[in-house]
Structure formats: C-alpha cells, structure tokens
Backbone bond lengths (Angstrom), bond angles and torsions (degrees), N, CA, C in turn:
res aa  C-N    CA-C-N  psi(-1)  N-CA   C-N-CA  omega(-1)  CA-C   N-CA-C  phi
1 M - - - 1.438 - - 1.544 109.50 -
2 S 1.321 115.49 135.68 1.471 120.90 179.71 1.507 110.45 -68.31
3 K 1.313 115.36 143.45 1.469 118.69 177.88 1.525 108.62 -74.18
4 R 1.329 113.90 148.85 1.484 121.37 176.83 1.490 108.91 -113.34
5 I 1.328 116.77 136.33 1.462 123.02 177.29 1.510 108.71 -119.00
6 L 1.311 115.72 131.76 1.467 122.47 -178.69 1.536 109.78 -95.93
7 I 1.321 115.40 134.94 1.468 122.54 176.37 1.547 105.62 -118.00
8 L 1.345 115.36 117.12 1.459 121.09 179.56 1.525 108.94 -98.45
9 T 1.333 116.10 124.25 1.469 118.76 -179.01 1.520 110.88 -160.67
10 G 1.323 115.25 -170.56 1.465 121.67 179.16 1.511 109.35 -166.38
11 D 1.334 115.45 -171.44 1.457 120.59 177.88 1.531 109.44 -55.89
12 A 1.333 116.71 149.56 1.459 125.11 179.46 1.514 112.99 68.82
13 V 1.326 118.42 21.64 1.450 120.79 169.10 1.515 108.79 -67.55
14 E 1.295 117.34 142.07 1.484 122.30 175.86 1.562 105.78 -64.56
15 A 1.343 114.63 124.71 1.481 121.24 -172.42 1.524 112.37 -55.58
16 L 1.319 117.63 -49.58 1.473 120.23 -178.15 1.512 110.46 -63.35
17 E 1.326 117.29 -35.67 1.478 119.99 -173.42 1.529 112.35 -75.30
18 V 1.327 117.18 -14.37 1.442 120.19 174.25 1.556 111.26 -101.90
19 Y 1.324 115.74 -44.03 1.459 118.29 -176.78 1.516 112.90 -70.22
20 Y 1.295 119.05 -40.70 1.487 121.18 -178.94 1.547 109.67 -58.24
21 P 1.356 118.80 -54.91 1.452 118.15 178.77 1.546 113.07 -62.55
22 Y 1.318 116.11 -39.59 1.475 119.87 -179.82 1.505 109.47 -57.73
23 L 1.300 117.74 -51.30 1.475 121.35 -177.61 1.535 111.96 -70.87
24 R 1.312 117.25 -36.63 1.463 120.80 179.76 1.513 111.11 -66.36
25 I 1.312 117.85 -38.97 1.476 122.59 177.15 1.504 110.10 -61.17
26 M 1.342 116.52 -44.82 1.454 119.25 -178.90 1.519 110.13 -70.02
27 E 1.313 118.10 -35.07 1.474 122.42 176.93 1.487 110.06 -59.62
28 E 1.349 117.17 -37.02 1.466 123.08 178.59 1.519 112.67 -69.50
29 G 1.340 116.59 -13.39 1.469 121.48 178.93 1.513 112.85 97.31
30 Y 1.325 117.59 11.41 1.453 122.34 179.15 1.505 110.44 -100.92
31 E 1.325 115.10 165.21 1.462 120.07 176.85 1.533 108.19 -91.35
32 A 1.294 115.66 129.49 1.479 121.97 176.45 1.521 109.74 -104.79
33 V 1.291 117.23 124.02 1.472 122.28 -178.27 1.523 110.03 -117.59
34 I 1.314 116.30 119.89 1.480 121.79 179.91 1.508 108.64 -94.08
35 A 1.325 115.95 122.22 1.480 121.67 175.59 1.494 109.87 -117.73
36 S 1.368 113.87 142.42 1.462 119.47 177.13 1.539 106.73 -140.67
37 P 1.348 117.51 174.09 1.464 118.23 -177.41 1.548 113.21 -53.81
38 K 1.348 116.77 -35.97 1.473 122.18 175.57 1.518 107.18 -130.40
39 R 1.317 117.08 148.91 1.434 120.64 171.60 1.510 107.53 -72.62
40 K 1.327 116.61 112.91 1.443 121.79 -176.50 1.529 110.26 -163.61
41 V 1.303 118.20 176.52 1.449 120.96 171.54 1.532 108.35 -86.38
42 L 1.325 115.44 121.10 1.455 122.24 -178.16 1.494 111.72 -86.15
43 R 1.311 115.72 149.96 1.459 122.89 175.57 1.527 107.15 -104.29
44 T 1.308 117.36 116.35 1.456 120.59 176.70 1.542 111.18 -87.68
45 V 1.299 116.69 167.00 1.470 121.50 175.39 1.519 109.60 -130.98
46 V 1.299 116.62 159.00 1.440 125.02 178.51 1.519 108.15 -114.06
47 H 1.337 115.69 118.38 1.432 120.87 175.62 1.533 111.93 -102.36
48 D 1.295 116.54 139.08 1.465 120.08 178.70 1.535 110.40 -151.48
49 F 1.320 115.85 160.76 1.418 121.05 179.21 1.484 109.54 -103.19
50 E 1.317 117.63 116.05 1.491 123.03 -170.69 1.533 109.75 -129.01
51 G 1.330 116.86 44.26 1.448 120.19 174.97 1.525 114.84 95.35
52 L 1.306 118.25 -7.08 1.488 122.23 176.26 1.542 108.90 -87.68
53 D 1.301 115.54 167.11 1.443 119.48 174.49 1.542 113.01 -73.54
54 T 1.298 115.93 -10.93 1.459 122.19 178.24 1.510 108.62 -134.64
55 Y 1.298 116.87 -176.22 1.477 120.22 -177.45 1.506 112.13 -86.66
56 T 1.316 114.77 157.85 1.464 122.04 171.69 1.521 108.45 -97.19
57 E 1.314 116.25 164.51 1.467 119.27 179.81 1.512 110.34 -135.61
58 K 1.347 114.05 133.64 1.449 121.63 176.34 1.482 108.96 -131.07
59 P 1.353 117.57 158.03 1.488 119.96 178.27 1.537 109.41 -64.36
60 G 1.320 115.09 143.12 1.469 121.71 178.29 1.499 110.55 -113.99
61 Y 1.326 115.28 -151.67 1.478 122.97 -178.20 1.518 109.95 -79.98
62 Q 1.324 114.23 162.50 1.465 119.73 172.21 1.534 107.22 -94.55
63 L 1.318 115.60 148.50 1.452 122.14 -174.90 1.522 109.87 -145.63
64 P 1.325 118.27 121.33 1.474 118.90 -179.40 1.570 111.94 -74.04
65 A 1.289 115.97 136.30 1.453 120.48 171.08 1.528 105.83 -85.27
66 H 1.300 117.87 132.66 1.461 123.07 -176.39 1.529 109.97 -77.95
67 I 1.323 118.24 -35.99 1.447 121.71 -178.05 1.534 109.89 -144.17
68 S 1.313 115.60 163.68 1.473 121.35 173.06 1.522 109.52 -89.98
69 F 1.302 116.19 163.12 1.462 120.69 177.93 1.535 110.22 -59.64
70 S 1.342 116.86 -36.47 1.456 119.38 -178.99 1.537 112.11 -64.38
71 E 1.315 118.38 -22.65 1.467 123.21 -179.52 1.534 113.55 -88.81
72 V 1.324 117.45 -8.60 1.454 120.55 -175.75 1.517 112.11 -72.67
73 I 1.295 115.40 125.46 1.492 123.26 169.61 1.504 105.97 -110.33
74 P 1.343 117.24 96.77 1.471 119.89 -170.11 1.507 114.76 -62.57
75 E 1.337 117.31 -22.96 1.456 120.30 177.90 1.505 114.31 -59.95
76 G 1.340 116.87 -20.61 1.424 122.89 -178.46 1.533 114.07 -86.24
77 Y 1.296 118.23 6.91 1.465 121.51 -175.97 1.518 111.99 -122.19
78 S 1.306 115.23 144.07 1.488 121.43 179.43 1.511 114.05 -91.01
79 G 1.316 117.27 -13.96 1.468 121.34 -178.17 1.484 111.07 -166.38
80 L 1.346 114.96 165.90 1.482 120.98 -177.16 1.543 108.77 -134.28
81 I 1.315 113.50 135.22 1.479 121.34 173.29 1.520 107.85 -116.72
82 I 1.349 117.07 132.65 1.461 122.58 175.59 1.525 106.57 -122.29
83 P 1.351 117.24 104.52 1.450 122.17 177.58 1.537 109.79 -76.12
84 G 1.340 115.39 164.17 1.433 121.37 179.44 1.530 113.11 -96.64
85 G 1.319 114.75 -138.92 1.471 120.40 -169.40 1.503 109.23 86.50
86 R 1.316 117.53 -154.58 1.457 120.81 179.50 1.521 111.87 -92.28
87 A 1.329 118.06 -10.93 1.472 119.55 -179.03 1.516 114.30 -57.18
88 P 1.326 120.43 -41.58 1.461 118.81 -179.22 1.532 115.95 -57.18
89 E 1.317 118.92 -31.37 1.458 120.07 -177.81 1.516 113.03 -66.78
90 Y 1.311 118.11 -22.65 1.471 117.82 177.74 1.515 113.24 -111.74
91 I 1.336 119.97 -28.59 1.474 117.88 179.43 1.540 110.84 -68.93
92 R 1.319 116.38 -22.51 1.483 118.62 179.09 1.525 111.66 -64.42
93 L 1.340 117.78 -16.15 1.455 122.70 179.06 1.514 113.56 -80.00
94 D 1.353 117.12 -13.41 1.457 121.50 -176.06 1.528 109.42 -69.53
95 K 1.327 116.45 133.05 1.464 120.53 -174.76 1.548 113.60 -65.24
96 H 1.291 117.29 -19.74 1.485 120.46 -179.55 1.525 113.50 -86.30
97 L 1.300 116.84 -15.98 1.448 121.27 -174.11 1.531 114.09 -59.52
98 P 1.329 119.90 -50.09 1.474 120.57 179.80 1.512 113.47 -56.41
99 R 1.325 116.18 -39.86 1.472 121.79 179.29 1.514 109.90 -60.79
100 I 1.336 115.57 -45.95 1.448 121.57 -176.72 1.531 111.24 -67.28
101 V 1.321 117.97 -54.73 1.442 122.34 -173.75 1.525 111.23 -67.80
102 S 1.319 118.33 -39.06 1.460 121.81 179.10 1.484 110.94 -57.41
103 H 1.288 118.95 -38.93 1.465 122.34 -178.70 1.539 110.62 -53.24
104 F 1.369 117.17 -44.52 1.468 120.63 -175.59 1.513 111.36 -67.18
105 F 1.329 117.92 -32.07 1.447 121.16 177.63 1.533 110.54 -79.50
106 D 1.337 117.14 -39.72 1.448 120.45 178.40 1.550 111.74 -61.36
107 M 1.310 115.85 -38.17 1.476 122.33 -176.85 1.516 112.92 -95.40
108 N 1.345 117.23 3.01 1.464 122.61 177.99 1.523 112.32 58.33
109 K 1.322 116.46 36.33 1.448 121.93 176.50 1.509 109.60 -86.12
110 P 1.358 117.72 152.92 1.464 119.24 -177.60 1.544 112.42 -62.86
111 V 1.339 112.44 137.64 1.478 122.30 177.46 1.546 106.83 -127.24
112 G 1.327 117.05 124.81 1.465 122.11 174.23 1.502 108.31 -107.94
113 A 1.326 118.50 126.69 1.488 122.05 -177.94 1.519 108.34 -132.31
114 I 1.304 116.07 124.51 1.473 120.21 -176.33 1.512 109.30 -124.24
115 C 1.298 115.54 144.18 1.488 124.85 172.07 1.530 112.55 59.61
116 H 1.323 116.99 -112.65 1.436 123.53 -178.11 1.538 113.10 -85.12
117 A 1.307 118.50 6.63 1.469 121.82 -179.74 1.513 114.00 -56.53
118 V 1.338 117.65 -25.39 1.437 120.73 -179.74 1.546 110.75 -59.20
119 L 1.340 116.65 -27.06 1.466 117.77 178.02 1.518 112.33 -61.98
120 V 1.322 117.61 -30.16 1.490 121.26 175.18 1.535 107.92 -68.62
121 L 1.312 117.20 -41.84 1.456 119.19 -177.95 1.517 112.09 -64.25
122 T 1.310 117.91 -25.81 1.474 120.44 178.58 1.518 112.31 -67.89
123 A 1.343 116.73 -15.38 1.471 120.74 179.97 1.558 111.29 -77.44
124 L 1.321 117.32 -13.44 1.454 118.19 -178.40 1.518 109.68 -76.28
125 N 1.295 115.43 142.35 1.469 118.89 -178.05 1.540 112.29 -91.59
126 K 1.313 116.91 9.54 1.467 122.13 179.13 1.513 109.64 -118.76
127 K 1.280 116.85 85.54 1.486 121.02 -177.91 1.539 109.98 -65.39
128 W 1.345 118.60 -18.44 1.430 119.77 -177.12 1.566 111.12 -66.67
129 Y 1.333 117.02 -13.66 1.462 119.33 173.62 1.548 110.89 -59.99
130 F 1.328 116.11 -29.18 1.447 121.86 -170.47 1.535 113.81 -113.10
131 E 1.348 116.54 -16.91 1.471 120.77 -174.40 1.537 109.66 -54.02
132 G 1.343 115.32 120.40 1.440 122.92 176.34 1.541 115.63 79.41
133 R 1.337 116.50 -4.22 1.463 120.27 176.78 1.503 109.47 -78.78
134 T 1.321 117.23 161.62 1.455 122.49 177.37 1.511 108.90 -113.26
135 M 1.302 116.13 135.44 1.462 122.16 176.82 1.508 111.25 -152.82
136 T 1.327 116.11 167.72 1.441 121.49 174.72 1.510 109.26 -124.45
137 A 1.323 115.83 169.67 1.454 123.54 178.92 1.520 105.85 -165.88
138 Y 1.338 115.07 178.59 1.490 118.69 172.21 1.494 107.67 -51.50
139 P 1.355 119.18 135.03 1.440 120.62 -175.17 1.535 115.74 -51.39
140 A 1.311 117.81 -34.35 1.490 120.10 178.40 1.528 111.49 -68.37
141 C 1.282 117.96 -12.66 1.482 123.20 178.34 1.513 113.39 -95.31
142 R 1.322 116.82 7.20 1.471 119.81 -178.46 1.549 111.43 -54.02
143 F 1.322 116.19 -42.94 1.489 118.39 -178.62 1.517 111.67 -65.22
144 D 1.341 117.97 -31.17 1.439 120.69 177.10 1.550 110.36 -67.30
145 V 1.328 116.79 -41.24 1.434 121.31 176.47 1.521 110.06 -61.65
146 E 1.339 117.08 -46.96 1.448 120.67 -179.07 1.529 113.37 -68.60
147 N 1.327 117.14 -31.88 1.480 120.39 175.97 1.504 112.02 -68.83
148 L 1.330 117.99 -21.53 1.455 121.16 171.60 1.509 113.18 -73.94
149 G 1.303 116.14 -12.63 1.461 120.58 -174.76 1.519 112.92 95.05
150 A 1.336 117.45 2.09 1.441 122.23 -178.21 1.540 109.65 -88.54
151 I 1.311 115.45 164.41 1.422 123.59 177.11 1.526 108.57 -98.72
152 Y 1.324 117.27 124.56 1.446 122.15 -178.76 1.535 111.16 -81.82
153 T 1.309 116.13 133.76 1.459 120.96 175.76 1.519 110.08 -127.36
154 T 1.347 115.58 153.34 1.445 119.44 174.52 1.541 111.60 -93.68
155 I 1.317 116.03 -4.03 1.485 119.80 176.51 1.522 107.78 -71.21
156 T 1.362 114.94 127.58 1.437 118.71 -174.80 1.518 109.50 -144.94
157 P 1.327 117.82 133.46 1.452 126.11 -4.19 1.527 111.75 -71.42
158 F 1.317 116.41 161.21 1.448 120.58 178.72 1.522 109.63 -126.15
159 V 1.311 115.66 130.95 1.474 120.54 178.58 1.489 110.02 -109.56
160 D 1.327 117.65 126.41 1.473 123.94 174.84 1.506 106.77 -133.72
161 G 1.298 117.91 97.52 1.449 122.88 -177.61 1.522 109.95 65.70
162 N 1.330 116.07 -122.58 1.465 120.69 -179.43 1.508 113.85 -87.96
163 L 1.343 117.52 0.21 1.492 122.06 -176.74 1.520 110.36 -103.24
164 V 1.314 114.88 121.70 1.497 122.14 174.37 1.503 106.74 -114.28
165 S 1.327 117.39 121.47 1.450 121.81 -175.49 1.552 109.78 -123.59
166 G 1.313 113.74 151.37 1.442 121.99 175.72 1.479 111.65 -141.23
167 Q 1.367 116.74 161.52 1.474 121.35 -175.78 1.515 113.51 -87.89
168 L 1.315 116.43 -51.16 1.476 122.85 -169.67 1.534 110.68 -139.79
169 W 1.326 117.20 165.83 1.447 120.78 -178.52 1.529 113.81 -55.92
170 P 1.354 121.89 -29.42 1.453 117.00 176.17 1.527 114.60 -64.12
171 D 1.344 116.27 -14.35 1.456 122.08 179.83 1.529 112.21 -83.04
172 L 1.327 117.75 -5.04 1.463 120.71 -173.02 1.525 114.94 -58.86
173 P 1.352 121.44 -40.32 1.470 117.03 178.17 1.490 113.74 -60.18
174 G 1.304 119.37 -43.22 1.455 122.54 177.28 1.532 112.35 -65.98
175 L 1.347 114.77 -44.36 1.481 119.91 -178.69 1.548 108.90 -61.18
176 M 1.304 118.50 -47.04 1.429 120.13 -177.41 1.535 111.13 -70.84
177 R 1.303 119.32 -32.52 1.464 122.11 175.79 1.543 109.66 -60.85
178 E 1.335 116.62 -48.49 1.438 120.52 -178.95 1.518 112.82 -70.66
179 F 1.338 116.65 -37.86 1.482 121.32 178.17 1.533 109.00 -63.05
180 L 1.319 117.55 -47.67 1.460 119.84 -178.28 1.507 112.33 -67.98
181 K 1.313 119.23 -29.05 1.484 120.89 172.17 1.521 110.32 -57.97
182 L 1.355 115.65 -43.63 1.443 120.08 179.23 1.515 113.10 -65.58
183 V 1.382 114.29 -44.59 1.459 117.96 177.21 1.511 111.96 -61.83
184 N 1.314 117.53 -43.58 1.478 121.64 -177.97 1.517 113.14 -66.29
185 A 1.361 115.51 -26.24 1.464 121.47 -177.77 1.541 111.60 -78.36
186 Q 1.322 117.59 -12.98 1.468 121.16 -176.89 1.521 111.16 -67.48
C-alpha cells in the first residue's frame, strides 16, 4: 500500500511551500492529502522580498483541499507537512488541530515544518514535545520556537528526530529531501 502524507494548511498559505511538497510527495509515488479547516478551494499567496524589511504578498494559485480537519484520521498517514505563509496563524485556532498534530509526535512519525509553521506547533498543549529540541523557522518566529522550549538555529533545513524544519521557501529542496528520508525509512 502506498504511503499517505498529510499536508495541513488553509487560505493564505505560501504557494511554493504547499505546492513544492505536494508535488514532491506525489513524485515519490505517495499520496498527498491536503487538509484545511473546511473542504474548499484555497487561495494561496506569493511572498517575496522586494526591498522592504519584510516580505510582500501577492495572490497565488488556487488549490483544492481534499478534506477538512474534522475528517482527518491521523493514524492513516505516514507523515505530516505544515507549510507556512499566513495560514498557520489562523488554522492553529481550529479545535481539531491539536488532535491531528499530536498524533505525529506521539507516534514519532515524520513532521516537516517550514517558515511560519511553528505557529501551528504552538497550538499543542504538550510543550514537552519540543523541550530541548532544536529547530528553525522564519527568523521573525524565533520567539515562537523558543517559547515552545526549543532551541532556535539558523541551520536550515534542520533535523531533530522526527522533526524537519526550514526557514523559507528556498529551503524546500533540502527540507523535502530530509523529510522523505524519514518517511522512506519507516
């Protein structure tokens, strides 16, 4: 049976951070399932650095979510990808999210987190998942990483056990290479 990988996201997900993993997972021969708070067509965004101290945002592609968070049965998945963008700041409020994400840490299944994905991890009520671990994220999310009890690093991608983290969309090739190594080793 082909492995299934869950991608948790929502509107305003960074386009590259959802499409690259989605396509790479399928290229590997696995099933990629996109879940969002509601089953709907998601609106992605494109972030870039154009001379400001922060990124700019433009509309991106549309992407259908296959299932809603309420429909996710995490036991049916071999790994989890959490893309960044602005989606993490609001999907972390969904009541189903802690149940889903906790499963992957409880079962030591691979988790890939890029950019602002750490905001999703802050929704977990078990900080001991991260206490003393090392991870990276978008530099402005350093405090969120440290508030989890983790050690922030600028090394990207960074692998600590089942958690593969990256800072920005240019880190996706390395992040997906390391994430898929973990999935393939299962």
